[in-house]
N, C-alpha and C positions, 0 to 999 in steps of 0.2 A: 162142624159148622158153627158160625158165629150166632149166638143167641141174643135176645134183646138185652139181657144183663151184660153180655160181653161188650156191647156197644159203649157201655159206660167206663170201660177200662182205659180208654184214651179220650181225653177231654181238653178243654181250654184251647181250642183250635184257633189259630190266627193265620191269615193268608196275606201274603205280599208278593211282590214281583222283583226279580233282579235281572240284569242284563249285562252286556259287555261294558267295560269302562271306557272303551274307545268307540267312536261313531264308525259304523261299518260303511254307511252311505245310503243314498236313497234309490240307487239303481242297480244294486247287486242282487242277482237272481241265481237260484240253484235249481236245476231241473233233475228230479229223481229218475233213476233208470227204470226199465220195465220190471226188474226184480224188486226194486224198492216198492213200486206201486202194487206188486203182487202181495206185498206184506202189509198194506195200509190198514187192514181191519184187525191186525194183531198188535198187541202191546206187551212189552216186557215189564215185569214187576219184580223188583229186587229189594231185599232188606239186608242192611249191614248193621250188625250189633257190635258196639264198642264198650269196653269196660270203663270204670270211673277213672282209671289211670290214663287211658287214652284221651279222655275228654277234659283233662285239667286245662283251664283257661279257654276251652273251646265254647265260647258263648255264641249266641246267634249273630251278633254284630261281626265277630271275627269270621264266622262262616260266610256271611253275606259279602263282606269286603273281599274275601279271597275269590269269590265267584266273578267279580268284575274283571280280574286278570285271566282267570280260567276261560271265561266265555269269549275273551278276545281271540283265543285260539280256536274255539268251536262256535263261531258266531252263527252258523246255520241253525244250531239248536234253539236260537232265540228268535228265529223268524216266524212267519205265518204263511200258511198255504193259501194260494189263490188258484183260480182256473183261467186258462188262456181264453181270451175273448174269441179267438179264431177256432181253436180245436176243442176247447173244453178240458184239455189235459191239465192235471194239477202240477203246480210248480211252487217252489219256496221263494217268497220275497224276504230277503235278509234285511229286515227293517228294525232289528234290535228291540223288538217288543218284549223280549225276555221270557224267562221261565217262572213258574209259580213256586214260591217257597212257603211251606206250611210248618208252623210251630205247634207242638202239642205236648201234653204231659201224660204220664202213666204212674199209678201208685204201686206198681209191681217193681221188683228188681229185674235186671237183665237176666240173671240166672233163673229166677222164678218163671219168667216168660219162656225161656228156652227149655226148661224142664217140662213144660206142658206138651212139647212136641206136636203142637196143633198148628199145622201149616195154614189152616184157614184163618186163624187169628191174625196172621201177618197182614191180612187185608186192612186191618185197622191202622197199620203203620205205613201204609202206602196210599196217599191221596191220589185218586185216579178219576179222570174225566176223559172220555174219548174225544177225538177231534170232531168238530162240528156241533150243531148244524150250521153255525156261522164260521166258516173257515178263517176269516180274517181276525177273529177274536179268540181262536183256540190255540193255547200253548201245546207244544209237542212233548214237553217234559214237566214233571212235577217232582219236587224234592221235599220230603217231609222229615223234619228233625224232631224226634220224640225224646223227651227227657224222662228217665226213670228215677225212682226214689233213691236208688243206690248211687246216683251221680253219673251212671252210664247213659249212653244215648244210642238210638238207632237212626239210621239214615234210610228212608224209604224212597225208592226210585220208580216212577212211572215213566216209561220211555216208549214213544211211538215207534213201532218196528220199521216204519217207512224210512226213518233216519238211518238205521243200521241194525245189523244182527247182534246177538248177545255178545259176540267177541268185540265188536265195535263199541257197544255200550259199556262193557266192563273196562276196556282200555281207555275210553274217554274219561270215565270216572277216576281211573288210576292216575291219569295225568293231572288231576286236581291236587294230588298230594303235595307237590312242591309249593303250590300257592297257599294251601292251608298251613304250610310250615313257614310262610312269611315271604316267599318270593313275590316280587312286584315287577312284572314284566309288561312293558308297553311298547313292544317292538312294532315295526311297520306292518300294516295290514297285508296278509298273504291271502289273496283271493283263491278259493278252492274251485277248480274247474269241475263242471258237471261231468258225470261219467259218460263215456262214449256209448251211444245207443247202437244196438245191433239192428241190422236191417231185417225187417220182418218178411215172412214168406206167406203168401196167400194159402199155401198148403202146409202151414206149420203143423207138425204132429202134436196132438193133444197130450200133454204130459200127464202121467197117471197121478202125480202128487198134487195136482192143481184142480180145485173144484170151483166151478162158477156158482155164485149165490145170487139171491134176489137183489136188484139194484138198491143201493143205500143212499144215493144222492150225495149230499154234503155232510151227512151224519155218519162218520166212519166207524160203524159198529154193526155187527150182524147178530141176529137172534138165533138161539138154539131151538131145536124142536123138543128138547127135554131139559130138565134141570140138571146141571153138572155139579159134581162134588170133587173136592181136592183132599188128598191125604198123603202123608209121607211115611216112608220106611227108613229107619236109621240102622245102617249096617256097620258093625265094628270090623276092624282088620281081620280078626279071627273068623268072623262069619263069612267075610268075603273069601278068605283062603279055603274054608270048608266048602263053600259053594263051588269054587272053581275046581277043586279036587274031585267033587262029586260028578262034574261034567267031563273033565279032561283027564282024570286019574291023578294019582299022587305025584308022579314025575312026568309031566307032559314033555314031549320032544321039543316043542316050541313054546314060546311065551303065550299063554292063553289070552285071547282078546276079552278083556273084562267087560267093556261096554256091550259088545255083542252077546256075551254070555248072560248078562243081566237082562238084556232085551229078549233073549230066547225064552227064559223062564217066564217073564211077564207076558210075552206073546202067547205062550202055551196056556198059562193060567187064565188069561182073558178069553182065549178061544173056548176053554172049558165052560166059562161063565156064559158065553153067548151060544153055546150048544150048537144048534143047527145053522147058525149064522156066523160061524167062526171067520175071523178076518184073515184072508189069505193074501191080501195086498196091504203092504205097510210102507210108510215113508220114514226115511232116516235123515236126520239133520246133524252134520258134523262140521268142525272147523276145517277150512281149506288150509292145507299145509303151506300154501303159497300166499297166505293172508297178508295183505299189505300192512307194513308196520310204520307207515308214514304219518299216522294220525288222521288219515282221511276216513270219514265215516262211510260205511258201505254195507250192503247185504251180499256178501260174497261166500257165505257158508255153503257147503256142499249139500244139496237136496237131492236125495236118491229115492228110488222106489225099488221094492223087492216083492216079487210075486211067487208064491209057492203053488205047485201043482199036486200037492198031497195034503192029507189031513194034518192040521197043526196040533190038535189036542192029543193025537196018538203018536206024534213024531218023537224021535230021539232028540234030546236037547242039543247034543253035539252037532247033529245034522242041521238043526235050526240055526245055531250060532254060525256054522260054516256058510250056510246060505246067506246070512246077513253080511258076512265078510266078503264072499266071492261073487255074489250076484247083484250087488247094489249098482244100479244104473243111474249115473249123474244126469239130472234133468234140467240143470240151470239154463242152458242155452234154449231148450224147448220152452221153458217158462218165460224167459225174456222175449223170445220171438212171439209167443202167443199174446202177451200183454201189449207188445208193440203193434201187433196186428190190429188190436182194438184201440190203439192209441191211449191206453190207460183209462178208458171210459167204462170198461166192464169190471165188475167187482168179483174178487176171488178170495178163497182162503186156502192155506196150505196145512197149518197145524190142525189136525182133527178132520181133514178131508178124508184121509185114511187114518187108521191107527198109526200114530206118529211117535217115533223114538228120537229124543233130542239129547245129544252128548254135550254137556257143559264142562267136561273134564279138562279140555284144553283151554278153557276160558280162565284168565288170570283173575279169579273172583276175589282173591285175598291180597290184591296189589294196592288197594287204597289204604293209605296210612294216615292216622291222626296222632300227632305228637310221637311219630316213629313207631306207633303200635298198630299192628294189623287187627282186623276185626276178630272178635271171638267166634263169630259164626256168620255165614252169608247164605241167604236162600233166594233163589230165583224161580219164577214160574212165568207163564204166559197167559194173558187175557185174550179171549176171543177164540178159544179152541173149539173146533166143530164137534159134532155129535159122536164121531168115531173115537174121540179121546186122544190123549197123549201121555207119554211117560218121559220124565226128565231124570237124567243121571247126573248128580252133582258131587264134587269132592267135599270131604269134610275138612276141618281146619288143618293146615299144614303143620302147625306147631303143637298139635295136640298129642301129648305123650300117651294119653289113655288109648287113643286110637291109632297111634303110630303113623299118622298121616296117610293111612291106606283105607280108611273107612269110606263109605259112600252114603249119600242120601238119594233115595229113589222117590220122586214125587209123581203122583198119578192124578190125572184129571179124567174122570169118566162120568157117564150118565149116573145120576144118583141111585137108580134102581139096581145098578150093577156093583156098587161099591161093597155092600155087605157080603155079597156072594164071593167077590174077589178076595176080600180079607180072609174069609173062611177057607178059600182054595189055597191061599198062600200059607196059612197055618197048617193045613192038612198036608201040604207038599213036603213039609219036614225040613226045608232049607231055611226058612225064616222062623226064628224063635218067637214064642208068644209075646215077649216083651218088645219086639220090634214094631208091633202094630198098635201103638198107643194112640 
């Protein structure tokens, strides 16, 4: 957790705004889908760490100037939400109000920061404000550029999930690379069509992955019933291999499902922590293999629920992993229809409605380049996770010889009272070594 002293690590904060270099227009609207609105109380928080070699000549003016062209392509991100005078449904007015850019400094080096392995510290590198309570004045994106004493920099992203899922957000950032490299594109405005809305049904089946919360009005944030805490587990390629062989044997017949295997052990360990209230219903979020590559922002990730009819804490891990692979039920259409039935006026959460497992492995997290250098490390998490908690599985750097590109980062958000017990359970389990839980 971040202490009072930690708050002084990042200082000299300056705030400004940037937007498209080309005028979008005064009457361009974008209407979010039901799935978009189901995510409106969640926010993505990502941090990209770059070495001093990657940041040569990368001053704040160069960064800002490149955004003028980048946001020409993604003008929706610079708009502001409104509500329909007739229905009250939120929509985006694409009025070029821009995103916030934050400049900051840190007296640590990038390597020193990464060596702490304290994911909660990353909050200092991501400037975040939820949307509202005045919708017309609330940016959907914040970009924080923090300069470290070694010359390296971090880029912190706060992204309103209503704009798009983690795969949309990372691809949007990756498309910034050519503009950072000097491309100056000012082509004709390409208006993005609003997504087609599904017709709702009065008898829409309640999706298990969707939870209704108390009304939030125009302040798009929901409160937890308990204090939540975040920590990360750093697994090397050797540890991942050992872990898989323990579940599937030394020579499995088929390729072992890594994500589901990691989720199985986390599911069981959390079930042991919760004892009599073990979570038998979980939510899984993964990239849709048919994800659109046209650059259109969307919430198209697969959201599935899995329910077990047996004890989780006493189950065989292989059985749990197979259950996650074979019994995941895609609920996207149900979610869409439920939100459309309410015309976007009811407030919901998905992450943390049940214990939620999120697969970031298919997100191209290392696609953003500064001076042709990829980030040293990228970390993502989600703000607005409900009381049931969430587990995120992320790739480690692709070009890391030390980890051979096969390591993983497992980030956990749980009620604070459960975290110490879970760390002990993971250590006692024998799969994660003592050094992983720093």
